[in-house]
N, C-alpha and C positions, 0 to 999 in steps of 0.2 A: 328474423323474418316473422311476420305475423300472418295468420290465416283467418279469414272472415267468411261468413256464409250468408246466403239470401234465403228468403222464404220460397223462392223458385228453385232451390236446390243447386245453385251455382256456388262455387268456392273461389276465392281470390287469395293468393299468397302474395304479400307485399314485401319487397326488398328495396328500400329507399323509395324512389318514385316509379318503380317498375312493378306492375302487377301481372301475375300469371293466373289465368282463369280456366276453370273446367267445371264439370258437373260432379256432384257428390256420388258416393257409392249407393246411397239410397235412390238417387235419380236413375242411375244406370240399371239398378235392380228393377225399378218400375218399368223401364223401357224394354228390358229384355235384350236379346241379341242385336247388337248394333251393326248395321250393314252399310251405312253411309254417313259421312260427316262433311259438312261444308264449313270451312273456317273463314273469317273475314280477311280481306286483302290488307297487305301492309299499307299503312298510310291512312286507312279509313278512320274517320273521326266518329267516336261514339259518345252518346250522352247516356248517363245512368238510366237504365231501364230499356235502352234500345235493343232491338233484335240484333244479335251479333253473329250468331252461327246457327246452323241447322243440323240436327241429328235425326237420323232415321233408323228405326229398328224394325224387326219383323212384326211388331205390334202397332207402331205409330210413328208419326213424324212430330218433332217437337222443336221449338225455338230455344236457343240459349241466349239469355239476356245479359247485357253488360252490367255488372254490379256497381260500376263507377264510370265516370266520364274519363275519356282519354283518347289517345291516338294509338292505333294498332301498330306495333313494331314487328310482330312476327305471328304467323299462323303456324300451327304444328304440322309440318309437312308429312310426318309419319302417318297421320290419320287418313290421308288420301289413299295410301296403299293398304293400311291396316286399321280400319275403323274399329275392329274388335279390341284394340288397345284401351278403348274407353271402358269396355267390360272388364278387361284384365287388370287395369291399374288406373281407375278413374281419377284418383286424387294424386297421381304421380305422372307417369309417362303418357297417360291419356289426356293431358291438358289440351285445351283448344287454342288459346291465343295469349299473347303477351301485349301489354299496352303501357304507355307512359301515362301516369295519372295526372289529370289537370287540377283536381281538387281533392287533396287527401282528407279533407273534412267530411267527404261523403262516406268514408269508412265508418264514421260514428253511428250511422244508421243500420249497420250490418251486425250480425250475431257472431259471437265467438264460438269456439267448438262446444263448450258446455251448454250454451244457450241453444245452439242448433240441435244438439242431441236431445235436449228436453223438448224442442219443437217437434222433431221427428217422432218422438215417443208418443205424442198426442195424436198422431195421424192414424 
């Protein structure tokens, strides 16, 4: 499996043609305590850069963008009951949605972990 990152602080972990998407630890730290998450519906078609999910914290509401194009196969049902999972484990159990990638070539425009860490260090 490979993990990629966006400049908007989303991550995607790719296994074959399935991608799992969430927000980074940096993003959840900036948002603060998360109180609500809205994930995309199964079957929703997303284009790279589309607004895919909404996350609300005590500080602000923010959109989560799809790092690649694809079809949503699952939203994380645990986030409806326990949105704080995003704070507790943003790059694990706090994932937002899974999708089937339509163009794996779109991954080439994303950062690997080393590049993302360097990007965050400059913020």
